[in-house]
Structure formats: C-alpha cells, structure tokens
N, C-alpha and C positions, 0 to 999 in steps of 0.2 A: 321186410316187405309183406304186406297182407296177401293172403291167398286170393287169387283172382278167380272169378267164375270162368268157365270155359267160354271162349269167344273166338272171334276171328283172328285176333292178333296175339294170342298167347304163345304161339310158335315163334313169332317175331321177338317177343320179350325173352324167351328162352335163348334164341339165337344170339341176342344182344348180350345176355349174361355170359354165354360161352365165348363170344368174341372178346369180351373184356378179360376173361381168364387167360385166353390164349395170347392176347396182346401183352399181358403182364409177364407171362412166361417168356415170350419172345424178347421183351425188353431186358429181362435178366440174362438171357443167353447172349444178346448183343453186347451188353455191358461186360460180360465175362470175356468174350473173344477179343473185344477191343483192348481190354486190360492186359491180356497175355501178349497181344501184338505190341503193345507199348513196352512191356517188360523186355521183349526181344530187342526192340530198337534202342532202349536205354542201355542194355548190356552191350549191344554192338557199338553204340556211341562211346562207351567206356573202354572199348577194345578188350573186353573180357570174353575171349572165345569159348572157354569152358562153360561159363555161365550161360552165354548166348546159345550154345548148342543144347544145353540141358533145357532151357526155357523154350527153345524152338520145337523140341519134341512135344512138350506140353501144349504149345500153341497149335501145332499141326493136329494134335488129337482133338482139341477143343473145336477147331474150325471144321474138322470132319464130322464131329458129332452134331454140331449146329446144322450142317448141311443135311445130315441124315434125318434130323428131326424136322426139316423143312423151314427152319428159321431163315436161312439164306440159300441161295442157289449153289449147286455143287461146283459150277464153274467159277463162281466168285470165290469160294473157299480155295479152289486150286490156284487161282491167280494170287490171292493173298499169301498162301503158303509159299508159292514160288518166289514172290518178291521178298518175303522174309528170309528165305534160305539164301537168296542171292546176296542180301545184305550181310548175312552172317559169313558167307564164303569170302567176302571182301576183307574181313578182319585179318590183319597181319600182312596184307600185301602192300 
C-alpha cells in the first residue's frame, strides 16, 4: 500500500487494518476451541473415558484462554466447559 498523505481518514484506515488483524486472530482461536470441543465429543461418543478426560482438560484450558483474550464471553466459555464435562461424566453409566 502506498504511503498516504496525512488527512482526515488516515486514522480510519489504520483502524481498519487493526480490525482485520484482530478478526484473523479471533478466527484462529474460534477454530481451535471448536476443534478441541469436537475432540471431546468424539472421544465421549467412542466411550473412551481416559482420552475424553485428557482432552477435556485441554479443551477447558483453551476455552478459558479464549475468554481471557476477549475472543468469547467468559460465561460462554463456562457454559461450554460445563456441557462438555457433563458429557464426559455420562460415559460408562
């Protein structure tokens, strides 16, 4: 991109660049947390409690980190973690 002369909308152009970078990072985090949630559900569906518990710890960590970074709301992370742990606790019953 060519260097622009200072003008009225240069701040808006910079804000747009920043928003694109942040949106890209957020997409990466969302993809990660959805993938680990799917890993937990797959392990739970296969009735593999050991693997499900191991992946659940990883998933909880990822959800918390995404909430800490502001990618998702902290209550959303808590709800998703609770549902995943409920799913894992049903294995073997």
